[in-house]
N, C-alpha and C positions, 0 to 999 in steps of 0.2 A: 524531411525529417522524419526519426522513425520514432514512434511515440509508446509506451509502454503502459496499456490504460488498464487499472484493476479496479474492479466493482467488488465493493463487500458487501453490500445491504441484502440482505432476502425479501426484500418489499417491492423488487421490479418497479413498476411504474407508480407506487403508491412513495417512494425513497424521494426524501429530500436531496441526497447525496448523486444520486443516479440523475437527477434533471439537474444536478448543477454543475454534474462533469459532462452531460451531452450539450449543456451549452457552453461549457467551455473548450472542448473536442469542437465544435460547431466554429466558433471564434477563430480557433487555433489556423483550423482549414480554410477559412476565410482570408485570412493573413499570411498564412506561408505557401509557397510551393512546397510541392513535392511530399505533401503530408502523407504518411503512412501509419497506420493504429494496429496495434495487436492490443484485443481487447478481451478480459478475462471476467468471467464472473463468478469469483470466488465465493459469495453469499449463495447464489443460486446452483453452482457445481464445485462445492467444494475440494480444494486443493488432497489429497493423499495424507493420512498424518504419517509423519517420523515414526519408522520402528527401530530398533535394535540392529536388524538382521541388514536391512537397508543402509543404513549410518556405517555399520560394519565393512558394508560394500563400497561405501561412497570413499571411506577412509582409506581401504586395501587396495581399491579399484579392480576388487576380484567378485564376479558376479557368478560363477560357476555355481554357489552354493544355494543361488536364489532360487524360487518357484516362477513358475510366468507373472503370475501377478506383481508378485516383488518386484521384476524385472521393468514391467510397467510403471510402477512407482519410481524406481531408480531412473529410468528414465524420464518421469516426470520432473523430478527434481534437477537434473540436470538441465532441463531444457526453462525451466524456470529460473534457473543462474545464468543462462546464456541469454535469455530475453532480457535479463534486467541491465546485464554487460553491455548488451549491442546496444540499446535504446538510447537515443540524444536526449529525450524527457519522459521522465514517468509521472503518470498524472494517480493520484490513487485516491479512491472515494470512502471516506472510514466513518460511519455514524457510530457514535458513542454509545455500546454496550457493558450495562453494567460498570459504569464507570471507566470502561477500556475501551478494548478496540472489538471487532466481531470475531468470532471463532475462525470464520475462514480465511480472514486478512493475518490473522497468528499464524494459523498452519501453512500459509505460505512463507511466513518468513521463519518458521523453522527451518521450513524446505531449502531457503537461499542463505542462512547464515551458516554457512560450513566452512570449518576452519580448514586452510590450503587453498582454497577454492574463492573463496571472500573474502576472509579476513585470518592472520596470522597470531599465534602467540607470539611477543618478543618478551626481551628483560623489562621494556619501560610499561608492557600492557600490549592488549590487541593493536593490533595493524589493520588499518583496512583493505582490501587489494582490489576494490572497484572504483574503477575511474570517477572522481566527483564529476555529477552532473545537475541539471536543475529536476528537485522531485515538487511538484505540487501536490497540494493533501488538501481535497476538498473534505473538509470536517463537518459532522451535522451531531446537534447535541439537542434534545428535549428540553435540556434545562440550561440554564446558565453559568459555566465552568469557567470562563477567561477570566473573572474578577470574585476577589471577597465577596461572601463566606467560604464558595463553593471549588474555588481554584486549588483549593489542597487536595479536591477528591480529584482530580483531572488525571487521571493515570492513559489518557489517550494520545494527546497532542508530544507531552513531554518523552512519553515510552518511544515513539514513531521518531523522534530528533535524536534518542539516542540508538534504538537502532540503526539507522541509517547511518550513524555516525561511526559505530561500530563496524562497519562494512566500508567507511572512506567517503560517504557522500556528507555533505554537510549543506550545501545547496537548496535549502528546503521554505518554501512557500507553503502558506496557509491562505486558503478560502472558506471562511467558517462563517455556518448559517446558526447559530444555537437559539435556546427559549423557541423551538418549533412546537413544542408542547403546552407552553405556557397560556395560549392565547392564540386566536387566527391572525390578531392584528399583528403581534410579534413576529409570528411564521412571516406573512406577506412583509414587514420590512427588512426581516433578517435575510430572505430570498433576494431581496429587490438589491440589497446592499452586497449580498456576495455576487451578484449579475450584474454590478456596475463593478466591483472588485477585477472580475474577468474582462469586460470591455477595454480595463486600461493594460492589461497585457499584452 
């Protein structure tokens, strides 16, 4: 099983989502044969932002006008897409940042959402070009956004569901730990529940 693992927290060892991802990877390795993991630290080493010149090169397949730095960014984007397409399972650590996702994860999404490569435009609307595969989103939130009244402010989990649907992936499962900044008691309870859900996979 080939796993693409994306960590998007900037908090290193202090990150709840990183803690749970490590737990999840250990669990999967213990219960599956031949597990290989490509791990990317999108929070610590953010991807290159998409630019007009690089986007034009992707659309035209012409890199002749790119600088060396832009060629590296072009190659990084194609690598990101290939990593996604070739993975059997995608794991994404997504702490909520200002009611949405982290900037590193958003930049990766901007990289991989390329018309003609991961989705196409049709008369019926966008059509995904990536084979459906399981995606596990390890979601962490300082507050509680899964229930009213704050659920209307959740632009994290619904966004991720929509963006993966755009490219053809609908098999999404959430492992969620929320309320982690409200109190230590709630944090411990949320992490324990998330670890229990991981143990059932």
